[in-house]
Backbone and ligand atoms as CSV (ligand in chain L), in Angstrom:
chain,resi,resn,atom,element,x,y,z
A,1,MET,N,N,-111.901,30.219,-109.090
A,1,MET,CA,C,-111.572,29.940,-107.773
A,1,MET,C,C,-110.293,29.367,-107.519
A,2,PHE,N,N,-109.614,29.728,-106.517
A,2,PHE,CA,C,-108.104,29.559,-106.346
A,2,PHE,C,C,-108.220,28.481,-105.166
A,3,ALA,N,N,-107.061,27.635,-105.233
A,3,ALA,CA,C,-106.924,26.569,-104.165
A,3,ALA,C,C,-106.836,27.239,-102.878
A,4,GLY,N,N,-107.378,26.635,-102.011
A,4,GLY,CA,C,-107.363,27.164,-100.389
A,4,GLY,C,C,-108.479,28.249,-100.125
A,5,GLU,N,N,-109.108,28.614,-101.226
A,5,GLU,CA,C,-110.141,29.692,-101.007
A,5,GLU,C,C,-111.269,29.230,-100.440
A,6,ASP,N,N,-111.966,29.703,-99.513
A,6,ASP,CA,C,-113.080,28.962,-98.651
A,6,ASP,C,C,-114.346,29.391,-99.015
A,7,ILE,N,N,-115.030,28.724,-99.858
A,7,ILE,CA,C,-116.218,29.097,-100.270
A,7,ILE,C,C,-117.389,28.336,-99.666
A,8,VAL,N,N,-118.395,29.044,-99.191
A,8,VAL,CA,C,-119.427,28.198,-98.615
A,8,VAL,C,C,-120.443,27.975,-99.586
A,9,LYS,N,N,-120.692,26.522,-100.045
A,9,LYS,CA,C,-121.429,26.310,-101.018
A,9,LYS,C,C,-122.891,26.497,-100.486
A,10,ARG,N,N,-123.835,26.925,-101.621
A,10,ARG,CA,C,-125.213,27.159,-101.217
A,10,ARG,C,C,-126.077,26.471,-102.226
A,11,GLU,N,N,-127.210,26.316,-101.758
A,11,GLU,CA,C,-128.321,25.704,-102.570
A,11,GLU,C,C,-128.950,26.885,-103.718
A,12,ILE,N,N,-129.537,26.254,-104.741
A,12,ILE,CA,C,-129.941,27.297,-105.695
A,12,ILE,C,C,-131.589,27.468,-105.419
A,13,ASN,N,N,-131.842,28.480,-104.576
A,13,ASN,CA,C,-133.149,28.575,-104.261
A,13,ASN,C,C,-133.855,29.917,-104.732
A,14,THR,N,N,-133.029,30.946,-105.292
A,14,THR,CA,C,-133.659,32.123,-105.605
A,14,THR,C,C,-132.808,32.675,-106.986
A,15,ARG,N,N,-133.431,33.776,-107.470
A,15,ARG,CA,C,-132.902,34.462,-108.690
A,15,ARG,C,C,-131.431,34.761,-108.389
A,16,GLU,N,N,-131.218,35.436,-107.169
A,16,GLU,CA,C,-129.906,35.725,-106.809
A,16,GLU,C,C,-128.783,34.446,-107.042
A,17,ASP,N,N,-129.229,33.254,-106.607
A,17,ASP,CA,C,-128.263,32.148,-106.613
A,17,ASP,C,C,-128.119,31.914,-108.156
A,18,VAL,N,N,-129.264,31.884,-109.014
A,18,VAL,CA,C,-129.186,31.573,-110.438
A,18,VAL,C,C,-128.330,32.738,-111.091
A,19,SER,N,N,-128.396,33.918,-110.538
A,19,SER,CA,C,-127.548,34.833,-111.297
A,19,SER,C,C,-126.001,34.838,-110.885
A,20,LEU,N,N,-125.824,34.245,-109.663
A,20,LEU,CA,C,-124.336,33.871,-109.278
A,20,LEU,C,C,-123.907,32.762,-110.234
A,21,LEU,N,N,-124.625,31.763,-110.434
A,21,LEU,CA,C,-124.358,30.674,-111.371
A,21,LEU,C,C,-124.003,31.048,-112.675
A,22,VAL,N,N,-124.855,31.906,-113.178
A,22,VAL,CA,C,-124.923,32.315,-114.527
A,22,VAL,C,C,-123.673,33.109,-114.714
A,23,HIS,N,N,-123.540,34.217,-113.836
A,23,HIS,CA,C,-122.489,35.069,-114.130
A,23,HIS,C,C,-121.069,34.488,-113.846
A,24,THR,N,N,-120.918,33.564,-112.940
A,24,THR,CA,C,-119.661,32.898,-112.718
A,24,THR,C,C,-119.308,32.151,-113.952
A,25,PHE,N,N,-120.292,31.242,-114.399
A,25,PHE,CA,C,-120.019,30.446,-115.539
A,25,PHE,C,C,-119.623,31.094,-116.884
A,26,TYR,N,N,-120.491,32.276,-117.258
A,26,TYR,CA,C,-119.997,32.870,-118.347
A,26,TYR,C,C,-118.617,33.794,-118.277
A,27,GLY,N,N,-118.365,34.027,-116.887
A,27,GLY,CA,C,-116.923,34.550,-116.751
A,27,GLY,C,C,-115.993,33.577,-117.360
A,28,LYS,N,N,-116.056,32.295,-117.037
A,28,LYS,CA,C,-115.282,31.299,-117.411
A,28,LYS,C,C,-115.337,31.074,-118.898
A,29,ILE,N,N,-116.375,31.107,-119.443
A,29,ILE,CA,C,-116.723,30.957,-120.955
A,29,ILE,C,C,-115.941,31.987,-121.733
A,30,ARG,N,N,-116.043,33.273,-121.175
A,30,ARG,CA,C,-115.530,34.380,-121.987
A,30,ARG,C,C,-114.022,34.285,-122.092
A,31,LYS,N,N,-113.420,33.641,-120.983
A,31,LYS,CA,C,-111.912,33.667,-120.862
A,31,LYS,C,C,-111.384,32.338,-121.476
A,32,ASP,N,N,-112.240,31.281,-121.812
A,32,ASP,CA,C,-111.818,29.954,-122.346
A,32,ASP,C,C,-111.127,30.259,-123.657
A,33,GLU,N,N,-110.149,29.502,-123.745
A,33,GLU,CA,C,-109.259,29.767,-125.095
A,33,GLU,C,C,-110.065,29.322,-126.248
A,34,VAL,N,N,-110.836,28.372,-126.159
A,34,VAL,CA,C,-111.642,27.749,-127.297
A,34,VAL,C,C,-112.963,28.392,-127.529
A,35,LEU,N,N,-113.819,28.255,-126.403
A,35,LEU,CA,C,-115.218,28.819,-126.452
A,35,LEU,C,C,-115.338,30.441,-126.465
A,36,GLY,N,N,-114.351,30.951,-125.813
A,36,GLY,CA,C,-114.267,32.512,-125.596
A,36,GLY,C,C,-114.378,32.955,-126.998
A,37,PRO,N,N,-113.758,32.669,-128.056
A,37,PRO,CA,C,-113.741,33.440,-129.380
A,37,PRO,C,C,-115.156,33.247,-130.041
A,38,ILE,N,N,-115.717,32.092,-129.765
A,38,ILE,CA,C,-117.032,31.853,-130.325
A,38,ILE,C,C,-118.185,32.737,-129.800
A,39,PHE,N,N,-118.186,32.534,-128.419
A,39,PHE,CA,C,-119.206,33.494,-127.824
A,39,PHE,C,C,-118.901,34.946,-127.969
A,40,ASN,N,N,-117.713,35.388,-127.864
A,40,ASN,CA,C,-117.427,36.850,-127.973
A,40,ASN,C,C,-117.637,37.238,-129.377
A,41,GLY,N,N,-117.624,36.284,-130.522
A,41,GLY,CA,C,-117.818,36.692,-131.798
A,41,GLY,C,C,-119.256,37.014,-131.993
A,42,VAL,N,N,-120.197,36.174,-131.475
A,42,VAL,CA,C,-121.736,36.149,-131.799
A,42,VAL,C,C,-122.160,37.216,-130.869
A,43,ILE,N,N,-121.905,37.120,-129.495
A,43,ILE,CA,C,-122.779,37.966,-128.689
A,43,ILE,C,C,-122.174,39.576,-128.541
A,44,LYS,N,N,-123.049,40.503,-128.920
A,44,LYS,CA,C,-122.649,41.901,-129.116
A,44,LYS,C,C,-122.792,42.406,-127.887
A,45,ASP,N,N,-123.961,42.035,-127.085
A,45,ASP,CA,C,-124.613,42.773,-125.803
A,45,ASP,C,C,-124.517,41.707,-124.658
A,46,TRP,N,N,-123.480,41.722,-124.034
A,46,TRP,CA,C,-123.370,40.639,-122.828
A,46,TRP,C,C,-124.304,41.009,-121.720
A,47,ASP,N,N,-124.574,42.230,-121.396
A,47,ASP,CA,C,-125.521,42.372,-120.439
A,47,ASP,C,C,-126.898,41.845,-120.668
A,48,ASN,N,N,-127.391,42.077,-121.911
A,48,ASN,CA,C,-128.639,41.433,-122.362
A,48,ASN,C,C,-128.591,39.943,-122.314
A,49,HIS,N,N,-127.411,39.324,-122.918
A,49,HIS,CA,C,-127.398,37.873,-122.726
A,49,HIS,C,C,-127.461,37.458,-121.380
A,50,LEU,N,N,-126.598,37.992,-120.496
A,50,LEU,CA,C,-126.706,37.338,-119.137
A,50,LEU,C,C,-127.847,37.589,-118.544
A,51,GLU,N,N,-128.806,38.606,-118.633
A,51,GLU,CA,C,-130.044,38.761,-118.226
A,51,GLU,C,C,-130.872,37.629,-118.671
A,52,LYS,N,N,-130.972,37.422,-120.075
A,52,LYS,CA,C,-131.614,36.318,-120.608
A,52,LYS,C,C,-131.248,34.969,-120.108
A,53,MET,N,N,-129.829,34.804,-119.813
A,53,MET,CA,C,-129.509,33.363,-119.433
A,53,MET,C,C,-130.090,33.131,-118.020
A,54,VAL,N,N,-130.158,34.380,-117.249
A,54,VAL,CA,C,-130.608,34.167,-115.833
A,54,VAL,C,C,-131.989,33.866,-115.919
A,55,ASP,N,N,-132.729,34.517,-116.778
A,55,ASP,CA,C,-134.339,34.106,-117.042
A,55,ASP,C,C,-134.455,32.669,-117.451
A,56,PHE,N,N,-133.471,32.292,-118.272
A,56,PHE,CA,C,-133.604,30.977,-118.848
A,56,PHE,C,C,-133.509,29.863,-117.714
A,57,TRP,N,N,-132.422,30.099,-117.014
A,57,TRP,CA,C,-132.011,29.121,-115.881
A,57,TRP,C,C,-133.112,29.135,-114.642
A,58,GLU,N,N,-133.572,30.474,-114.582
A,58,GLU,CA,C,-134.519,30.440,-113.473
A,58,GLU,C,C,-135.792,30.018,-113.808
A,59,SER,N,N,-136.302,30.068,-115.068
A,59,SER,CA,C,-137.384,29.225,-115.661
A,59,SER,C,C,-137.203,27.805,-115.545
A,60,ASN,N,N,-136.062,27.297,-115.959
A,60,ASN,CA,C,-135.860,25.874,-115.896
A,60,ASN,C,C,-135.600,25.145,-114.469
A,61,LEU,N,N,-134.974,25.974,-113.623
A,61,LEU,CA,C,-134.803,25.381,-112.308
A,61,LEU,C,C,-135.683,25.853,-111.234
A,62,LEU,N,N,-136.334,26.956,-111.216
A,62,LEU,CA,C,-137.333,27.492,-110.193
A,62,LEU,C,C,-138.650,27.561,-110.613
A,63,TYR,N,N,-138.887,27.281,-111.844
A,63,TYR,CA,C,-140.223,27.133,-112.447
A,63,TYR,C,C,-140.932,28.316,-112.412
A,64,VAL,N,N,-140.365,29.363,-112.859
A,64,VAL,CA,C,-141.090,30.505,-113.007
A,64,VAL,C,C,-141.220,30.803,-114.516
A,65,ARG,N,N,-141.964,31.638,-115.067
A,65,ARG,CA,C,-142.090,31.744,-116.559
A,65,ARG,C,C,-141.537,33.196,-116.976
A,66,LYS,N,N,-140.208,33.075,-117.303
A,66,LYS,CA,C,-139.579,34.371,-117.586
A,66,LYS,C,C,-138.934,34.439,-118.898
A,67,TYR,N,N,-138.653,33.221,-119.370
A,67,TYR,CA,C,-137.889,33.009,-120.470
A,67,TYR,C,C,-138.849,32.485,-121.726
A,68,PHE,N,N,-138.765,33.356,-122.841
A,68,PHE,CA,C,-139.849,32.764,-123.976
A,68,PHE,C,C,-139.083,32.714,-125.165
A,69,GLY,N,N,-137.758,32.579,-125.191
A,69,GLY,CA,C,-136.989,32.473,-126.455
A,69,GLY,C,C,-137.101,30.980,-127.036
A,70,ASN,N,N,-136.176,30.778,-128.129
A,70,ASN,CA,C,-136.012,29.408,-128.717
A,70,ASN,C,C,-134.462,29.194,-128.972
A,71,PRO,N,N,-133.961,28.349,-127.953
A,71,PRO,CA,C,-132.669,28.166,-127.936
A,71,PRO,C,C,-132.325,27.147,-129.170
A,72,MET,N,N,-133.113,26.521,-129.626
A,72,MET,CA,C,-132.567,25.795,-130.962
A,72,MET,C,C,-132.302,26.710,-132.132
A,73,LEU,N,N,-133.283,27.666,-132.284
A,73,LEU,CA,C,-132.877,28.616,-133.488
A,73,LEU,C,C,-131.718,29.310,-133.118
A,74,SER,N,N,-131.609,29.825,-132.015
A,74,SER,CA,C,-130.366,30.686,-131.692
A,74,SER,C,C,-129.034,29.959,-131.839
A,75,HIS,N,N,-128.974,28.793,-131.560
A,75,HIS,CA,C,-127.849,27.960,-131.786
A,75,HIS,C,C,-127.621,27.462,-133.296
A,76,ILE,N,N,-128.703,27.221,-134.089
A,76,ILE,CA,C,-128.738,27.040,-135.541
A,76,ILE,C,C,-128.118,28.235,-136.133
A,77,SER,N,N,-128.568,29.622,-135.629
A,77,SER,CA,C,-128.092,30.768,-136.312
A,77,SER,C,C,-126.705,30.993,-135.899
A,78,ALA,N,N,-126.354,30.645,-134.381
A,78,ALA,CA,C,-124.935,30.828,-134.186
A,78,ALA,C,C,-123.935,29.901,-134.976
A,79,ASP,N,N,-124.362,28.823,-135.237
A,79,ASP,CA,C,-123.485,27.855,-135.964
A,79,ASP,C,C,-123.336,28.474,-137.400
A,80,ARG,N,N,-124.465,28.931,-137.915
A,80,ARG,CA,C,-124.187,29.633,-139.419
A,80,ARG,C,C,-123.208,30.801,-139.210
A,81,LYS,N,N,-123.401,31.589,-138.207
A,81,LYS,CA,C,-122.547,32.813,-138.059
A,81,LYS,C,C,-120.951,32.462,-137.950
A,82,THR,N,N,-120.877,31.085,-137.319
A,82,THR,CA,C,-119.427,30.798,-137.126
A,82,THR,C,C,-118.943,29.908,-138.296
A,83,ASN,N,N,-119.785,29.903,-139.388
A,83,ASN,CA,C,-119.366,29.209,-140.617
A,83,ASN,C,C,-119.509,27.586,-140.207
A,84,TYR,N,N,-120.674,27.156,-139.635
A,84,TYR,CA,C,-120.797,25.859,-139.291
A,84,TYR,C,C,-119.597,25.324,-138.378
A,85,GLY,N,N,-119.133,26.147,-137.322
A,85,GLY,CA,C,-117.962,25.817,-136.697
A,85,GLY,C,C,-118.347,25.192,-135.291
A,86,ILE,N,N,-119.570,24.908,-134.929
A,86,ILE,CA,C,-119.873,24.502,-133.726
A,86,ILE,C,C,-119.817,22.934,-133.596
A,87,GLU,N,N,-118.997,22.322,-132.864
A,87,GLU,CA,C,-118.917,20.906,-132.807
A,87,GLU,C,C,-119.124,20.295,-131.640
A,88,SER,N,N,-119.303,18.936,-131.387
A,88,SER,CA,C,-119.767,18.307,-130.231
A,88,SER,C,C,-118.772,18.570,-129.197
A,89,LYS,N,N,-117.432,18.579,-129.551
A,89,LYS,CA,C,-116.252,19.054,-128.546
A,89,LYS,C,C,-116.605,20.355,-127.764
A,90,HIS,N,N,-117.334,21.303,-128.412
A,90,HIS,CA,C,-117.720,22.527,-127.874
A,90,HIS,C,C,-118.663,22.322,-126.610
A,91,PHE,N,N,-119.607,21.411,-127.039
A,91,PHE,CA,C,-120.481,21.239,-126.055
A,91,PHE,C,C,-119.887,20.400,-124.759
A,92,GLY,N,N,-118.850,19.562,-124.966
A,92,GLY,CA,C,-118.205,18.773,-123.953
A,92,GLY,C,C,-117.320,19.906,-123.012
A,93,LEU,N,N,-116.738,20.937,-123.612
A,93,LEU,CA,C,-116.042,21.918,-123.032
A,93,LEU,C,C,-117.196,22.736,-122.149
A,94,TRP,N,N,-118.308,23.072,-122.918
A,94,TRP,CA,C,-119.252,23.961,-122.110
A,94,TRP,C,C,-119.632,23.277,-120.735
A,95,LEU,N,N,-120.107,21.907,-121.000
A,95,LEU,CA,C,-120.539,21.214,-119.955
A,95,LEU,C,C,-119.650,21.003,-118.958
A,96,ASN,N,N,-118.190,20.908,-119.360
A,96,ASN,CA,C,-117.202,20.851,-118.199
A,96,ASN,C,C,-117.084,22.092,-117.266
A,97,LEU,N,N,-117.102,23.319,-118.070
A,97,LEU,CA,C,-117.190,24.477,-117.187
A,97,LEU,C,C,-118.528,24.585,-116.392
A,98,TRP,N,N,-119.585,24.205,-117.028
A,98,TRP,CA,C,-120.885,24.139,-116.217
A,98,TRP,C,C,-120.791,23.497,-114.852
A,99,TYR,N,N,-120.319,22.150,-115.060
A,99,TYR,CA,C,-120.119,21.362,-113.842
A,99,TYR,C,C,-119.122,21.883,-112.883
A,100,GLN,N,N,-118.103,22.373,-113.366
A,100,GLN,CA,C,-117.047,22.952,-112.513
A,100,GLN,C,C,-117.571,24.154,-111.750
A,101,THR,N,N,-118.622,24.986,-112.311
A,101,THR,CA,C,-119.023,26.133,-111.450
A,101,THR,C,C,-120.056,25.555,-110.550
A,102,LEU,N,N,-120.835,24.627,-110.902
A,102,LEU,CA,C,-121.731,23.998,-109.872
A,102,LEU,C,C,-121.156,23.183,-108.716
A,103,ASP,N,N,-119.985,22.541,-109.114
A,103,ASP,CA,C,-119.268,22.017,-108.143
A,103,ASP,C,C,-118.510,22.922,-107.177
A,104,ASP,N,N,-117.919,23.921,-107.494
A,104,ASP,CA,C,-117.315,25.014,-106.679
A,104,ASP,C,C,-118.217,25.762,-105.745
A,105,TYR,N,N,-119.547,26.107,-106.219
A,105,TYR,CA,C,-120.191,27.111,-105.630
A,105,TYR,C,C,-121.542,26.639,-104.951
A,106,PHE,N,N,-122.082,25.373,-105.591
A,106,PHE,CA,C,-123.338,24.986,-105.171
A,106,PHE,C,C,-123.573,23.566,-104.582
A,107,GLU,N,N,-124.428,23.227,-103.906
A,107,GLU,CA,C,-124.914,21.974,-103.653
A,107,GLU,C,C,-126.428,21.679,-103.550
A,108,GLY,N,N,-126.784,20.550,-103.494
A,108,GLY,CA,C,-128.205,20.226,-103.180
A,108,GLY,C,C,-128.875,19.739,-104.565
A,109,SER,N,N,-130.026,19.516,-104.327
A,109,SER,CA,C,-130.846,18.911,-105.495
A,109,SER,C,C,-131.100,19.714,-106.833
A,110,THR,N,N,-131.198,21.026,-106.398
A,110,THR,CA,C,-131.397,21.970,-107.666
A,110,THR,C,C,-130.142,22.038,-108.485
A,111,ALA,N,N,-128.973,22.010,-107.765
A,111,ALA,CA,C,-127.750,22.013,-108.519
A,111,ALA,C,C,-127.576,20.716,-109.337
A,112,GLN,N,N,-128.012,19.639,-108.885
A,112,GLN,CA,C,-128.035,18.400,-109.687
A,112,GLN,C,C,-128.874,18.430,-110.795
A,113,LEU,N,N,-130.131,19.050,-110.505
A,113,LEU,CA,C,-131.015,19.207,-111.670
A,113,LEU,C,C,-130.420,20.120,-112.667
A,114,ALA,N,N,-129.539,21.190,-112.375
A,114,ALA,CA,C,-128.811,22.015,-113.358
A,114,ALA,C,C,-127.798,21.104,-114.067
A,115,ARG,N,N,-127.304,20.163,-113.472
A,115,ARG,CA,C,-126.147,19.233,-114.351
A,115,ARG,C,C,-127.161,18.489,-115.216
A,116,ASP,N,N,-127.920,17.682,-114.739
A,116,ASP,CA,C,-128.831,16.896,-115.638
A,116,ASP,C,C,-129.516,17.544,-116.884
A,117,ARG,N,N,-130.099,18.748,-116.619
A,117,ARG,CA,C,-130.797,19.398,-117.467
A,117,ARG,C,C,-129.838,19.836,-118.693
A,118,ALA,N,N,-128.768,20.351,-118.356
A,118,ALA,CA,C,-127.586,20.872,-119.271
A,118,ALA,C,C,-127.190,19.934,-120.067
A,119,ARG,N,N,-127.079,18.658,-119.390
A,119,ARG,CA,C,-126.425,17.315,-120.216
A,119,ARG,C,C,-127.553,17.051,-121.209
A,120,MET,N,N,-128.751,17.002,-120.807
A,120,MET,CA,C,-129.876,16.513,-121.788
A,120,MET,C,C,-129.898,17.561,-122.997
A,121,MET,N,N,-129.918,18.861,-122.444
A,121,MET,CA,C,-130.149,19.844,-123.677
A,121,MET,C,C,-128.927,19.899,-124.474
A,122,SER,N,N,-127.586,19.554,-124.075
A,122,SER,CA,C,-126.627,19.744,-124.940
A,122,SER,C,C,-126.679,18.503,-126.098
A,123,THR,N,N,-127.218,17.518,-125.711
A,123,THR,CA,C,-127.667,16.376,-126.920
A,123,THR,C,C,-128.651,17.119,-127.961
A,124,ASN,N,N,-129.578,17.567,-127.287
A,124,ASN,CA,C,-130.835,18.034,-128.136
A,124,ASN,C,C,-130.379,19.317,-129.052
A,125,LEU,N,N,-129.500,20.072,-128.455
A,125,LEU,CA,C,-129.063,21.307,-129.173
A,125,LEU,C,C,-128.041,20.818,-130.325
A,126,PHE,N,N,-127.347,20.052,-129.957
A,126,PHE,CA,C,-126.229,19.765,-130.889
A,126,PHE,C,C,-126.868,18.828,-132.260
A,127,LEU,N,N,-127.874,18.098,-131.891
A,127,LEU,CA,C,-128.552,17.429,-132.899
A,127,LEU,C,C,-129.400,18.412,-133.835
A,128,ALA,N,N,-129.981,19.499,-133.129
A,128,ALA,CA,C,-130.694,20.446,-134.008
A,128,ALA,C,C,-129.671,21.158,-134.815
A,129,ILE,N,N,-128.505,21.609,-134.386
A,129,ILE,CA,C,-127.582,22.241,-135.263
A,129,ILE,C,C,-127.299,21.237,-136.379
A,130,PHE,N,N,-126.884,20.197,-136.042
A,130,PHE,CA,C,-126.269,19.110,-136.941
A,130,PHE,C,C,-127.333,18.873,-138.308
A,131,ARG,N,N,-128.655,18.535,-137.831
A,131,ARG,CA,C,-129.919,18.434,-138.641
A,131,ARG,C,C,-130.103,19.517,-139.559
A,132,SER,N,N,-129.661,20.745,-139.183
A,132,SER,CA,C,-130.353,21.919,-140.037
A,132,SER,C,C,-129.113,22.273,-140.923
A,133,ARG,N,N,-127.931,21.711,-140.877
A,133,ARG,CA,C,-126.951,22.054,-141.713
A,133,ARG,C,C,-127.304,21.484,-143.250
A,134,PRO,N,N,-126.942,22.360,-144.104
A,134,PRO,CA,C,-126.987,21.881,-145.494
A,134,PRO,C,C,-126.157,20.672,-145.705
A,135,LYS,N,N,-126.602,19.738,-146.632
A,135,LYS,CA,C,-125.943,18.445,-146.834
A,135,LYS,C,C,-124.395,18.753,-147.108
A,136,GLU,N,N,-124.023,19.612,-147.877
A,136,GLU,CA,C,-122.672,19.706,-148.289
A,136,GLU,C,C,-121.856,19.990,-147.129
A,137,VAL,N,N,-122.365,20.597,-146.064
A,137,VAL,CA,C,-121.489,21.060,-144.884
A,137,VAL,C,C,-121.509,19.834,-143.824
A,138,TYR,N,N,-122.612,19.566,-143.573
A,138,TYR,CA,C,-122.864,18.439,-142.494
A,138,TYR,C,C,-121.702,18.294,-141.362
A,139,SER,N,N,-120.590,17.637,-141.685
A,139,SER,CA,C,-119.554,17.238,-140.964
A,139,SER,C,C,-119.880,16.916,-139.284
L,1,HEM,C1,C,-126.165,22.419,-122.680
L,1,HEM,C2,C,-125.478,23.316,-123.568
L,1,HEM,C3,C,-126.070,24.723,-123.818
L,1,HEM,C4,C,-127.163,25.290,-123.278
L,1,HEM,C5,C,-128.100,24.858,-122.325
L,1,HEM,C6,C,-127.294,26.581,-123.850
L,1,HEM,C7,C,-128.342,27.566,-123.769
L,1,HEM,C8,C,-128.408,28.791,-124.369
L,1,HEM,C9,C,-129.574,29.585,-124.306
L,1,HEM,C10,C,-130.754,29.481,-123.555
L,1,HEM,C11,C,-129.291,30.845,-125.169
L,1,HEM,C12,C,-130.274,31.892,-125.439
L,1,HEM,C13,C,-131.094,31.652,-126.673
L,1,HEM,C14,C,-131.860,32.804,-127.007
L,1,HEM,O1,O,-131.522,33.697,-127.866
L,1,HEM,O2,O,-133.211,32.950,-126.537
L,1,HEM,C15,C,-128.012,30.637,-125.677
L,1,HEM,C16,C,-127.357,31.546,-126.703
L,1,HEM,C17,C,-126.166,31.164,-127.178
L,1,HEM,N1,N,-125.444,30.010,-127.169
L,1,HEM,FE1,FE,-125.733,28.358,-125.931
L,1,HEM,N2,N,-126.218,26.810,-124.899
L,1,HEM,C18,C,-125.418,25.741,-124.749
L,1,HEM,C19,C,-124.342,25.422,-125.285
L,1,HEM,C20,C,-123.736,26.311,-126.255
L,1,HEM,C21,C,-122.408,25.903,-127.025
L,1,HEM,C22,C,-121.601,24.622,-126.904
L,1,HEM,C23,C,-122.057,27.167,-127.767
L,1,HEM,C24,C,-120.975,27.265,-128.877
L,1,HEM,C25,C,-119.900,26.855,-128.704
L,1,HEM,C26,C,-123.208,28.001,-127.615
L,1,HEM,C27,C,-123.370,29.231,-128.243
L,1,HEM,C28,C,-124.352,30.186,-127.805
L,1,HEM,C29,C,-124.252,31.523,-128.416
L,1,HEM,C30,C,-123.109,32.082,-129.316
L,1,HEM,C31,C,-125.578,32.077,-127.984
L,1,HEM,C32,C,-125.960,33.482,-128.529
L,1,HEM,C33,C,-126.797,33.395,-129.802
L,1,HEM,C34,C,-127.381,34.791,-130.134
L,1,HEM,O3,O,-127.504,35.625,-129.109
L,1,HEM,O4,O,-127.463,35.013,-131.327
L,1,HEM,N3,N,-123.984,27.485,-126.587
L,1,HEM,N4,N,-127.571,29.400,-125.407
């Protein structure tokens, strides 16, 4: 978003709203200096990933049953693929872009839920990554 651009904020009520959130957010992730190379290194099929992430957030925020994956295992595997390179600072940067996207485009209670859920998940995901590392790596 550019300064002065007039965006009418919307509530998150439909899959289309979730899709706007997810696509805008991953647009930022892919361009981010620090996060971009990690995501682009692991994810080979972005269309598939984005579809999956829309399912994930639609399931989380709008209470439909579309996502059946296991985020803990996916992140443990992504950490291995990046040579145990995912750190708590990456979760901080991730959350910052998530909040920025929500602040710029959305309003209302479901947008707040999206902030709160992501914050809780980030702690759980990082802990899962950390605990599954071999002792000699840990860090
Ligand atoms: C609260 C923060 C985060 C949430 C809610 C989240 C959520 C998710 C979900 C639901 C998936 C799909 C899992 C599946 O395959 O079913 C995923 C995949 C992935 N996430 Fe995250 N994530 C978060 C933070 C991060 C961070 C900080 C990184 C790395 C720096 C990261 C890297 C990845 C990668 C590389 C994949 C793709 C894994 C693969 O396809 O093999 N995520 N994430």
